[in-house]
DONU-934011 format. One record per residue (C-alpha): residue in one letter; x, y, z; residue number from 1. Coordinates in Angstrom, 1 decimal, m for minus. Each point is the difference from the previous one (the first is absolute). Layout:
REM residues N
   res     east    north       up     n
     A        X        Y        Z   NUM
...
//
This chain:
REM residues 613
   res     east    north       up     n
     X     41.2    m39.7    m94.2     1
     X     m3.5      1.1      1.0     2
     X      0.0      0.9      3.7     3
     X     m3.7      0.7      0.2     4
     X     m2.2     m2.5      1.9     5
     X     m3.6      0.8     m1.0     6
     X     m1.5     m2.8      1.9     7
     X      1.7      0.9      3.2     8
     X     m0.9      3.7     m0.4     9
     X     m3.6     m0.9     m0.6    10
     X     m0.1     m2.0      3.2    11
     X      1.5      2.8      2.0    12
     X     m2.6      2.5     m1.5    13
     X     m2.8     m2.3      0.8    14
     X      1.1     m0.4      3.6    15
     X      0.2      3.8      0.3    16
     X     m3.5      0.5     m1.4    17
     X     m1.4     m2.6      2.3    18
     X      1.6      1.8      3.0    19
     X     m1.2      3.4     m1.1    20
     X     m3.5     m1.3     m0.6    21
     X      0.0     m1.6      3.4    22
     X      1.2      3.2      1.7    23
     X     m2.7      1.9     m1.8    24
     X     m2.6     m2.5      1.1    25
     X      1.1      0.2      3.6    26
     X     m0.1      3.8     m0.1    27
     X     m3.4      0.0     m1.6    28
     X     m1.2     m2.4      2.6    29
     X      1.3      2.2      2.8    30
     X     m1.6      3.1     m1.7    31
     X     m3.3     m1.8     m0.4    32
     X      0.1     m1.1      3.7    33
     X      0.6      3.5      1.1    34
     X     m2.8      1.3     m2.2    35
     X     m2.3     m2.7      1.5    36
     X      1.0      0.9      3.5    37
     X     m0.5      3.8     m0.5    38
     X     m3.1     m0.2     m2.2    39
     X     m1.8     m2.9      1.7    40
     X      1.3     m0.9      3.4    41
     X      0.9      3.5      1.3    42
     X     m2.7      1.8     m1.9    43
     X     m2.1      0.8      3.2    44
     X      3.0      1.6      1.7    45
     X      1.0      2.2     m2.9    46
     X     m3.5      0.9     m0.6    47
     X     m0.4      1.2      3.6    48
     X      3.2      2.0     m0.2    49
     X     m1.1      1.6     m3.3    50
     X     m3.3      1.0      1.6    51
     X      1.8      1.5      3.0    52
     X      2.2      2.0     m2.3    53
     X     m3.1      1.4     m1.7    54
     X     m2.4      0.3      3.0    55
     X      0.8      2.0      3.1    56
     X     m1.9     m0.5      3.2    57
     X     m0.4      3.4      1.7    58
     X     m1.3      0.1      3.6    59
     X     m3.0      2.1      1.0    60
     X      0.0      1.2      3.7    61
     X     m3.2     m0.5      2.0    62
     X     m1.6      2.7      2.1    63
     X      0.9     m0.5      3.7    64
     X     m2.9     m0.6      2.3    65
     X     m1.2      2.8      2.2    66
     X      0.1      0.0      3.8    67
     X     m3.3      1.2      1.6    68
     X     m1.0      0.7      3.6    69
     X     m3.0     m1.7      1.6    70
     X     m2.3      2.6     m1.5    71
     X      1.4      0.0     m3.5    72
     X      2.3      3.0      0.4    73
     X      3.1     m0.4     m2.3    74
     X      3.2     m0.3      1.9    75
     X      2.3     m1.1     m2.9    76
     X     m1.0      1.1     m3.5    77
     X      1.4      0.0     m3.5    78
     X      0.3      3.2     m2.0    79
     X      1.0      0.7     m3.6    80
     X      3.4      1.5     m0.5    81
     X      2.0      0.7     m3.1    82
     X      3.4     m1.5     m0.6    83
     X      2.6      0.2     m2.7    84
     X      1.3     m3.3     m1.3    85
     X      2.7     m1.1     m2.5    86
     X     m0.2     m3.1     m2.1    87
     X      3.6     m1.1     m0.5    88
     X     m0.4     m1.7     m3.4    89
     X     m1.5      3.0     m1.7    90
     X      1.8      2.8      1.8    91
     X      3.4     m0.5     m1.5    92
     X      3.0      1.1      2.0    93
     X     m1.4      0.2      3.6    94
     X      2.8      2.2      1.3    95
     X     m0.6      2.5     m2.8    96
     X     m3.8     m0.2      0.4    97
     X      0.2      0.6      3.8    98
     X      2.5      2.8     m0.4    99
     X     m2.3      1.9     m2.5   100
     X     m3.0     m0.8      2.2   101
     X      1.6      1.7      3.0   102
     X      0.2      3.2     m1.9   103
     X     m3.8      0.0     m0.3   104
     X     m1.0     m1.5      3.4   105
     X      1.8     m0.4      3.3   106
     X      1.2     m3.6      0.5   107
     X      1.7     m0.5      3.4   108
     X      2.7     m2.4      1.0   109
     X     m2.7     m2.0      1.9   110
     X     m2.1     m0.2     m3.2   111
     X      3.0     m1.3     m1.9   112
     X      0.8     m2.6      2.7   113
     X     m3.6     m1.3      0.0   114
     X      0.1     m0.1     m3.8   115
     X      3.2     m2.0     m0.2   116
     X     m1.4     m2.4      2.7   117
     X     m3.3     m0.6     m1.9   118
     X      1.8     m0.2     m3.3   119
     X      1.8     m3.1      1.2   120
     X     m3.2     m1.9      0.6   121
     X     m2.0      1.1     m3.0   122
     X     m0.2     m1.2     m3.6   123
     X      1.7      2.2     m2.7   124
     X     m3.4      0.7     m1.5   125
     X     m1.7      0.9      3.3   126
     X     m0.2      3.7      1.0   127
     X      2.1      0.9      3.1   128
     X     m1.0      3.0      2.1   129
     X      2.6      2.7      0.4   130
     X     m2.2      2.8      1.5   131
     X     m3.0     m0.4      2.3   132
     X     m2.7      2.5      1.0   133
     X      0.4      2.5     m2.8   134
     X     m1.7      3.3      0.7   135
     X     m2.3      1.8     m2.4   136
     X      2.9      2.3     m1.0   137
     X      2.3     m2.9     m0.6   138
     X     m2.6     m1.8     m2.1   139
     X     m0.3      3.1     m2.2   140
     X      3.8      0.4     m0.3   141
     X      0.5     m3.5     m1.2   142
     X     m3.0      0.2     m2.4   143
     X      1.8      2.8     m1.9   144
     X      3.1     m2.2     m0.5   145
     X     m1.7     m3.4     m0.3   146
     X      0.9     m0.4     m3.7   147
     X      3.7      0.2      0.9   148
     X     m0.1     m3.1      2.2   149
     X     m0.9     m3.2     m1.8   150
     X     m0.5     m2.8      2.5   151
     X     m0.9      2.4      2.8   152
     X     m3.7      0.2      1.0   153
     X     m2.3      1.4      2.6   154
     X     m2.0     m2.6      2.0   155
     X     m2.9      0.2      2.4   156
     X      0.5     m2.4      2.9   157
     X     m1.7     m0.7      3.3   158
     X      2.0      1.0      3.1   159
     X     m0.7     m0.9      3.6   160
     X     m1.3      2.9      2.0   161
     X     m0.8      0.4      3.7   162
     X     m2.5      2.7      0.5   163
     X      0.5      0.4      3.7   164
     X      3.7      0.1     m0.1   165
     X      1.6     m0.8      3.4   166
     X     m3.3     m0.8      1.8   167
     X      0.1     m3.7     m1.0   168
     X      3.7     m0.3     m0.9   169
     X      0.9     m2.7      2.5   170
     X     m3.1     m2.2     m0.4   171
     X     m0.8      0.3     m3.7   172
     X      3.7      0.2     m0.9   173
     X      1.3      0.9     m3.4   174
     X      1.2     m1.4     m3.3   175
     X      3.4      0.5     m1.6   176
     X      1.9     m0.9     m3.1   177
     X      0.8     m3.6     m0.7   178
     X      3.6     m1.0      0.7   179
     X      2.0     m3.1     m0.9   180
     X     m0.5     m1.2      3.6   181
     X     m3.7      0.3     m0.4   182
     X      0.0     m2.1     m3.1   183
     X      2.2     m2.6      1.6   184
     X     m2.8     m0.6      2.5   185
     X     m2.9      0.0     m2.4   186
     X     m0.7     m1.5     m3.4   187
     X      1.1      2.5     m2.7   188
     X     m3.0     m1.0     m2.1   189
     X     m2.3      1.5      2.6   190
     X      1.7      3.4     m0.4   191
     X      0.4      0.3     m3.7   192
     X     m0.5      3.6     m0.9   193
     X     m0.7      1.0      3.7   194
     X      2.1      2.8      1.5   195
     X     m1.0     m0.3      3.7   196
     X     m0.2     m2.5      2.8   197
     X     m1.4      0.4      3.6   198
     X      2.9      0.8      2.3   199
     X     m1.7      0.4      3.4   200
     X     m3.3     m0.2      1.8   201
     X     m3.1     m1.3     m1.6   202
     X      1.5      0.7     m3.4   203
     X      2.7     m2.7      0.7   204
     X     m2.2     m2.4      2.1   205
     X     m2.6     m0.3     m2.8   206
     X      2.3      0.5     m3.0   207
     X     m1.3     m3.0     m1.9   208
     X     m3.6      1.1      0.4   209
     X      0.5      3.6     m0.9   210
     X      2.5     m0.6     m2.8   211
     X     m2.2     m1.7     m2.6   212
     X      1.4     m1.9     m2.9   213
     X      1.7      1.5     m3.1   214
     X     m1.5     m0.4     m3.5   215
     X      1.9      0.0     m3.2   216
     X      0.0      1.0     m3.7   217
     X      1.2     m2.2     m2.8   218
     X      1.7      2.5     m2.3   219
     X      1.5     m0.8     m3.4   220
     X      3.4      1.6     m0.3   221
     X      2.5      0.5     m2.8   222
     X      3.6     m1.2     m0.1   223
     X      1.0      3.0      2.1   224
     X     m2.6     m0.7      2.6   225
     X     m2.3      2.9     m1.0   226
     X     m3.7     m0.7      0.6   227
     X     m2.0     m0.4     m3.2   228
     X     m3.5     m1.0      1.2   229
     X     m1.8     m1.5      3.0   230
     X     m1.1     m3.5     m0.5   231
     X     m1.8     m0.8      3.2   232
     X     m0.6      1.6      3.4   233
     X     m0.4     m1.9      3.3   234
     X     m1.3      2.6      2.5   235
     X      1.5      0.2      3.5   236
     X     m1.9     m1.0      3.1   237
     X     m0.5      3.0      2.2   238
     X      1.1     m0.3      3.6   239
     X     m2.8     m0.6      2.6   240
     X     m1.2      2.9      2.1   241
     X      0.7     m0.4      3.7   242
     X     m2.6      1.2      2.5   243
     X      1.6      0.3      3.4   244
     X     m1.4      0.4      3.5   245
     X      1.6      3.4      0.6   246
     X     m2.3      3.1      0.4   247
     X      1.2      3.2     m1.7   248
     X     m1.9      2.2      2.4   249
     X      1.4     m1.7      3.1   250
     X      3.6      0.1     m1.4   251
     X     m0.5      3.8     m0.6   252
     X     m1.3      0.4      3.5   253
     X      3.0     m1.8      1.4   254
     X      2.4      2.2     m2.0   255
     X     m1.7      3.2      1.0   256
     X      0.0     m0.9      3.7   257
     X      3.7     m1.2     m0.1   258
     X      1.0      3.3     m1.6   259
     X      3.8      0.4     m0.3   260
     X      0.8     m2.6      2.7   261
     X      1.8     m3.2     m0.9   262
     X     m1.9     m3.1      0.9   263
     X     m2.5     m2.5     m1.1   264
     X     m3.8     m0.8      0.1   265
     X     m1.6     m3.4     m0.5   266
     X     m3.7     m0.6      0.1   267
     X     m1.7     m3.5     m0.3   268
     X     m3.5     m1.4     m0.1   269
     X      0.2     m2.2      3.2   270
     X     m2.5     m2.4     m1.4   271
     X      1.9     m1.1     m3.1   272
     X      3.4      1.7     m0.1   273
     X     m0.6      2.3     m2.9   274
     X      2.5      2.8      0.0   275
     X     m1.8      3.4     m0.1   276
     X      3.0      2.2      0.5   277
     X      3.7     m0.6     m0.5   278
     X      1.9      3.3      0.2   279
     X      3.7      0.7      0.6   280
     X      1.4      3.5      0.4   281
     X      2.1      1.5     m1.5   282
     X     m0.4     m1.5     m3.4   283
     X      1.2      0.6     m3.5   284
     X     m1.6      0.6     m3.4   285
     X     m0.3     m3.4     m1.8   286
     X     m0.4      1.8     m3.4   287
     X      3.6      0.9      0.1   288
     X      1.0     m3.7     m0.2   289
     X     m2.1     m0.8     m3.1   290
     X      2.6      1.4     m2.5   291
     X      2.9     m0.7      2.3   292
     X      1.7      2.3      2.5   293
     X      3.3      1.7     m0.7   294
     X      2.9     m1.0      2.1   295
     X     m0.1      3.4      1.8   296
     X     m3.7     m0.3      0.8   297
     X      0.4     m3.6      1.3   298
     X      3.0      1.1      2.2   299
     X     m2.1      2.8      1.4   300
     X     m2.8     m2.4      1.0   301
     X      2.5     m2.4      1.5   302
     X      1.8      2.7      2.0   303
     X     m3.1      1.8      1.2   304
     X      0.1     m0.2      3.8   305
     X     m3.8     m0.3      0.1   306
     X      0.3     m3.3     m1.9   307
     X     m3.1      0.4     m2.2   308
     X      0.7     m3.4     m1.7   309
     X     m0.5     m1.9      3.2   310
     X     m3.4     m1.7      0.3   311
     X     m0.7      0.7      3.7   312
     X     m3.3     m1.8      0.2   313
     X      1.5     m3.2     m1.4   314
     X      3.6      0.0      1.1   315
     X      0.2      2.6      2.7   316
     X      0.9     m1.9      3.2   317
     X     m0.7      2.0      3.1   318
     X     m0.2     m0.7      3.7   319
     X     m3.8     m0.1      0.5   320
     X      0.2      1.8      3.3   321
     X     m3.2     m0.1      2.1   322
     X     m2.1     m1.2     m2.9   323
     X      1.3     m3.5      1.0   324
     X     m1.7      0.2      3.4   325
     X     m3.5     m1.3     m1.0   326
     X      1.7     m3.1     m1.5   327
     X      2.2     m0.5      3.0   328
     X     m3.2      0.2      2.2   329
     X     m1.7     m2.6     m2.2   330
     X      3.0     m2.4      0.3   331
     X      0.0      0.5      3.8   332
     X     m3.7     m0.7      0.3   333
     X      0.3     m3.1     m2.2   334
     X      2.9     m1.3      2.1   335
     X     m1.8      0.6      3.2   336
     X      2.7      2.2      1.6   337
     X     m2.4      2.9      0.7   338
     X     m3.7      0.4      0.4   339
     X     m1.9      3.1     m1.3   340
     X     m0.7      1.3      3.5   341
     X      3.4     m0.6      1.6   342
     X      1.8      3.2      0.7   343
     X      3.8      0.3     m0.3   344
     X      2.1      2.6      1.9   345
     X      0.6      3.3     m1.7   346
     X      2.7      2.6      0.3   347
     X      2.5      2.0     m2.0   348
     X      2.5     m2.8     m0.4   349
     X      0.3     m3.8      0.0   350
     X      3.0     m2.1      1.0   351
     X      0.6     m3.7     m0.7   352
     X      0.4     m1.8      3.3   353
     X      3.7      0.0      0.9   354
     X      0.9      2.8     m2.5   355
     X      0.6      3.7      0.7   356
     X     m0.9      1.0     m3.6   357
     X     m3.1      2.1     m0.3   358
     X     m2.6     m0.2     m2.7   359
     X     m2.0      3.1     m0.3   360
     X     m3.7      0.6     m0.5   361
     X     m0.8      2.5     m2.8   362
     X     m2.0      2.2      2.4   363
     X      2.1      2.0      2.5   364
     X     m1.0     m1.4      3.4   365
     X     m1.5     m3.1     m1.6   366
     X     m3.4     m1.4      0.5   367
     X     m1.6     m1.6      3.1   368
     X     m1.0     m3.6      0.3   369
     X     m2.1     m1.0     m3.0   370
     X     m1.8     m3.0     m1.5   371
     X      0.4     m1.2     m3.5   372
     X     m2.6      2.3     m1.6   373
     X      1.2      3.1      1.8   374
     X      3.6     m0.8     m0.9   375
     X     m0.8     m0.2     m3.7   376
     X     m2.1      3.2      0.2   377
     X      2.8      1.9      1.7   378
     X      2.9     m1.8     m1.8   379
     X      1.5     m0.9      3.4   380
     X      3.6     m1.1     m0.7   381
     X      0.7     m1.2      3.5   382
     X     m3.1     m2.4     m0.2   383
     X      1.3     m1.5     m3.3   384
     X      3.6     m0.3      1.3   385
     X     m1.5     m2.3      2.7   386
     X     m2.2     m1.8     m2.4   387
     X      2.9     m0.8     m2.3   388
     X      2.0     m1.3      2.9   389
     X     m2.9     m2.3      1.0   390
     X     m0.2     m1.4     m3.5   391
     X      3.7     m0.4     m0.7   392
     X      1.4      0.5     m3.5   393
     X     m0.8     m3.6     m1.2   394
     X     m3.8      0.3      0.6   395
     X      0.0      3.7     m1.0   396
     X      1.7     m0.7     m3.3   397
     X     m2.1     m3.1     m0.7   398
     X     m3.2      1.9      0.9   399
     X      0.7      3.0     m2.3   400
     X      0.8     m2.2     m3.0   401
     X     m3.7     m1.0     m0.8   402
     X     m0.7      3.7     m0.5   403
     X      2.4      0.0     m2.9   404
     X      3.0      1.7      1.6   405
     X      3.3     m1.1     m1.3   406
     X     m1.3     m1.6     m3.1   407
     X     m1.1      1.1     m3.5   408
     X     m3.7      1.0     m0.3   409
     X     m0.2     m1.5     m3.5   410
     X     m1.2      3.1     m1.7   411
     X      0.1     m0.1     m3.8   412
     X      2.9      2.4     m0.4   413
     X      3.7     m0.7     m0.4   414
     X      2.6      0.9      2.6   415
     X     m1.9     m0.4      3.3   416
     X      2.1      0.0      3.1   417
     X     m0.7     m2.5      2.9   418
     X      1.5      2.4      2.6   419
     X      1.0     m1.6      3.3   420
     X     m1.7     m2.0      2.8   421
     X      2.9     m0.6      2.3   422
     X      0.7     m3.1      2.1   423
     X      3.1     m1.4      1.8   424
     X      0.6     m2.3     m3.0   425
     X     m0.3      2.9     m2.4   426
     X      2.5      2.2      2.0   427
     X      2.5     m2.9      0.2   428
     X     m0.3     m0.7     m3.7   429
     X      0.1      3.6     m1.1   430
     X      2.5      1.6      2.4   431
     X      1.5     m3.0      1.9   432
     X     m1.2      1.5      3.3   433
     X     m1.9     m1.3      3.0   434
     X     m3.5      1.3      0.9   435
     X     m0.4      2.2      3.1   436
     X     m3.1      0.7      2.0   437
     X      0.3      3.7     m0.8   438
     X     m0.6     m0.8     m3.6   439
     X     m3.3     m1.7      1.0   440
     X     m1.1      3.1      1.8   441
     X      0.6      2.1     m3.1   442
     X     m2.0     m2.3     m2.2   443
     X     m2.9      0.4      2.3   444
     X     m0.3      3.7     m1.0   445
     X      0.9     m0.5     m3.7   446
     X      3.6      1.0      0.2   447
     X      3.4     m1.7     m0.2   448
     X      0.5     m2.5     m2.7   449
     X     m3.8     m0.3     m0.9   450
     X     m0.7      1.6     m3.4   451
     X     m3.2      0.1     m2.0   452
     X     m1.1      1.4     m3.3   453
     X     m3.1      2.2     m0.3   454
     X     m1.6     m2.8     m2.1   455
     X      0.6     m2.5      2.8   456
     X     m1.5      2.5      2.6   457
     X     m3.1      0.5     m2.2   458
     X     m0.4     m3.7     m0.5   459
     X      0.3     m0.7      3.8   460
     X     m2.4      2.8      0.7   461
     X     m2.5     m1.5     m2.4   462
     X      0.3     m3.3      2.0   463
     X     m1.2      1.8      3.1   464
     X     m2.7      1.8     m1.9   465
     X     m1.5     m3.1     m1.5   466
     X      0.1     m2.0      3.2   467
     X      3.2     m2.1     m0.5   468
     X      0.5     m0.9     m3.6   469
     X      3.2      0.7     m1.9   470
     X     m0.8      1.2     m3.6   471
     X      2.3      0.0     m3.0   472
     X      0.5      3.6     m1.3   473
     X     m0.6      0.2     m3.7   474
     X     m0.4      2.6     m2.7   475
     X     m1.8     m2.0     m2.8   476
     X     m3.2     m1.8      0.3   477
     X     m0.3     m3.6     m1.1   478
     X      0.6     m0.5     m3.7   479
     X     m0.1     m3.1     m2.2   480
     X      3.5      0.8     m1.2   481
     X      1.5      0.9      3.4   482
     X      0.8     m2.2      2.9   483
     X     m1.0      2.7      2.5   484
     X      0.2      0.4      3.7   485
     X     m3.6      1.1      0.0   486
     X     m0.9     m3.7     m0.1   487
     X      1.8     m0.7      3.2   488
     X     m2.3     m0.8      3.0   489
     X      0.7      2.2      3.1   490
     X      1.8     m2.1      2.6   491
     X     m1.3     m0.1      3.6   492
     X      2.6      1.1      2.6   493
     X     m1.5     m2.1      2.7   494
     X     m0.8      2.7      2.5   495
     X     m3.0     m0.1      2.3   496
     X     m2.9      2.3     m0.7   497
     X      0.2      1.3      3.6   498
     X      3.6      1.0     m0.4   499
     X     m0.7      1.7     m3.3   500
     X     m2.9      1.9      1.5   501
     X      2.2      1.3      2.8   502
     X      2.6      1.4     m2.4   503
     X     m2.6      1.4     m2.4   504
     X     m1.7      1.9      2.8   505
     X      3.4      1.3      1.2   506
     X      0.9      1.3     m3.5   507
     X     m3.3      1.8     m0.1   508
     X      0.8      1.6      3.3   509
     X      3.3      1.2     m1.5   510
     X     m2.0      2.4     m2.1   511
     X     m2.8      0.9      2.4   512
     X      2.2      0.7      3.0   513
     X      3.6     m1.1     m0.6   514
     X      3.0      1.0     m1.9   515
     X     m2.0      0.7     m3.2   516
     X     m2.7      2.1      1.7   517
     X      0.6      2.7     m2.6   518
     X     m2.0     m2.2     m2.4   519
     X     m2.9     m0.5      2.5   520
     X     m2.4      2.1     m1.9   521
     X      0.2     m2.1     m3.2   522
     X     m3.4     m1.3     m0.9   523
     X      1.4     m3.3     m1.4   524
     X      0.7     m1.5      3.4   525
     X      3.7     m0.8     m0.5   526
     X      1.8     m2.6      2.0   527
     X      3.8      0.6      0.1   528
     X      3.4     m0.2      1.6   529
     X      2.6      2.7     m0.1   530
     X      3.8     m0.7     m0.2   531
     X      3.4      1.7      0.1   532
     X      3.0     m1.6     m1.6   533
     X      3.3      1.1      1.5   534
     X      2.7      1.3     m2.3   535
     X      3.2     m1.2      1.7   536
     X      2.2      3.0     m0.8   537
     X     m2.3      2.5      1.8   538
     X      1.1      1.6      3.3   539
     X     m2.4     m1.0      2.8   540
     X     m1.0      1.5      3.3   541
     X     m0.3     m1.9      3.3   542
     X     m3.4     m1.4     m1.0   543
     X      1.5     m1.5     m3.2   544
     X     m1.8      2.3     m2.4   545
     X      1.7      1.8     m2.9   546
     X      0.8      3.6      0.9   547
     X     m2.2      2.5     m1.8   548
     X      3.0      2.0     m1.0   549
     X      1.4     m2.8     m2.1   550
     X      0.0      0.4     m3.8   551
     X     m3.1     m1.4     m1.7   552
     X      2.1     m2.9     m1.4   553
     X      0.7     m1.2      3.6   554
     X     m3.6      0.2      1.3   555
     X     m2.0     m3.2      0.6   556
     X     m2.2     m1.6     m2.7   557
     X     m3.7      0.3      0.5   558
     X     m2.2     m3.1     m0.5   559
     X     m3.7     m0.6      0.0   560
     X     m2.1     m3.1     m0.6   561
     X     m3.8      0.2     m0.1   562
     X     m3.2     m1.6     m1.3   563
     X     m3.5      1.3     m0.4   564
     X     m2.9     m0.1      0.7   565
     X      0.9     m1.6      3.3   566
     X     m3.1     m2.2      0.2   567
     X      0.0     m1.1     m3.7   568
     X      3.5      0.7     m1.5   569
     X      0.2      0.7     m3.7   570
     X      3.5      1.4     m0.2   571
     X      3.3     m0.6      1.8   572
     X      2.8      2.6     m0.2   573
     X      3.7      0.2      0.9   574
     X      1.9      3.3     m0.2   575
     X      3.6      1.0      0.7   576
     X      1.2      3.6     m0.1   577
     X      3.8      0.0      0.1   578
     X      1.4      2.3      2.7   579
     X     m3.6      1.1      0.7   580
     X      0.2     m0.3      3.8   581
     X     m3.2     m1.2      1.7   582
     X     m2.1     m2.5     m1.9   583
     X     m3.4      1.5      1.1   584
     X      0.7      3.5     m1.1   585
     X      2.2     m0.7     m3.1   586
     X     m1.2     m3.3     m1.5   587
     X     m3.5     m0.1      1.4   588
     X     m1.4      2.8     m2.2   589
     X      1.4     m1.8     m3.1   590
     X     m1.9     m3.2      1.0   591
     X     m3.1      2.0      0.7   592
     X      0.1      1.7     m3.4   593
     X      0.1     m3.3     m1.7   594
     X     m2.7     m1.6      2.2   595
     X     m2.3      3.0     m0.5   596
     X      0.5      0.0     m3.8   597
     X     m1.0     m3.7     m0.1   598
     X     m2.9     m0.1      2.4   599
     X     m1.5      3.4     m0.8   600
     X      1.0      0.4     m3.6   601
     X      1.4      3.4      1.0   602
     X      2.9     m0.3     m2.5   603
     X     m1.0     m0.1     m3.7   604
     X      2.8     m0.5     m2.5   605
     X      1.8      3.2     m1.1   606
     X      0.1      0.7     m3.7   607
     X      2.8     m1.8     m1.9   608
     X      3.1      2.2      0.1   609
     X      0.7      1.9     m3.2   610
     X      3.3     m1.7     m0.5   611
     X      1.3     m0.6     m3.4   612
     X      1.6     m3.2     m1.2   613
//
């Protein structure tokens, strides 16, 4: 019997063929769909990725803008320096390359640390610096072995340079290497290829103006990322130059007059608030920060008891001492608690009614009864103790505020301190203590809780010089790209012309016959006020003065405020000489040197120091 069933087998074969063909058709449809998706729908995306694989965008760093003084003298420059850079994609084994390189040139641990940091934020085909500031001998040494180091090249780069070193360190500031924290705060695109960012002073305040904008090169690269040819260049936009109000000759005059003393000098144009001098001593060399300080060098600066990193003119808060007296007098006149001719009792001491505590006059034996002008001229402490008590702390604090005490001056620099204008509310808030009358007495002579910066003192002095207008100190003139304090209109303090005239005449008498009579022969007709700021740790005699046998560090600070010429002021100055003693003898000559240099042109800029980058 024939067991084959041809018809049935044929049907089974046909079904299998149909199923196979259907499966093939479905797979073909899927394949065609994927091809359509890749070739048509996703073509722009893949084309872009392909271009990126073939075209590398290399950044070109811009030249940083210069900083110039009011006469065009360069305060922050760019100088060419030679660096050694490694391109990771073409250098092969980096560890081997660096190891061999160290047998030719010195590469320190700090160099390696900076290299690893920069390597992490660079493209593999972008050169990364491993040594900066190569000397002529090092350039020659590498040239001999250059063929042994593929992917290692010499580059000429612009490096920030400060030709006057410490002279402008606290006001011009400095640049330093970019850190991850810096890039968190700014768009990374603005710093492509840029090594430095402003860290302090004008360099930080006007970073966006000085920085410029990076350019780029479109470079064709091979599969290993090696550049083959440059397709297109987009040049960088150079940073803008910044012309500031500072005067190099005056800054040098201030530094020479200050000598080795610690302290600060600020000079303003009383008409518009332009900052002519902003000097803090001691200082540091900003050039050391450009390539980064070692840990040891940074620790040495931080541990230096002279605190060279402290910006004294901007952040130094000192009791203003007797330099506050002209302002207290104006507040008293404005409030009607005294008339110019009324004489108050003198003497060696003052006692608050009902108290046995004695407040001493600076002069042994004190002064006799004096009127307002005489009390300013002679710096009569007992007179101003009484004046402060007549005013009371509420009116005294409120009256000093319009001169800028206790508030930011608004200068175009980062890090300004407001210092302290005390009041009962401030004391309760700050120390949870009640206010006592004795504290009012001390504010009347610029002691106690009252603190002011040299910048605040210069600004307040300018307000007396210009007849009662509070200017905004600024370092850069108006610029289309800068919202600058130079545009601020001076604010009237609201004092009467008669009151201002009384105090101006008294400040002139300070120089002609008072506590600054050592400057009486100055041809520039200076009006001034001397001051002494007590250092609390000093041992004192019965008159309350620091004993002359005390170490220098325990002597009083010397202060001096002045403007000139007295009849038509063009400059206002504030000086503090730390532990200098008497304001007239220690700080007065510093102010006079700056005033003379400005009004007589007696100080011409010294040659640029022959420092090397």
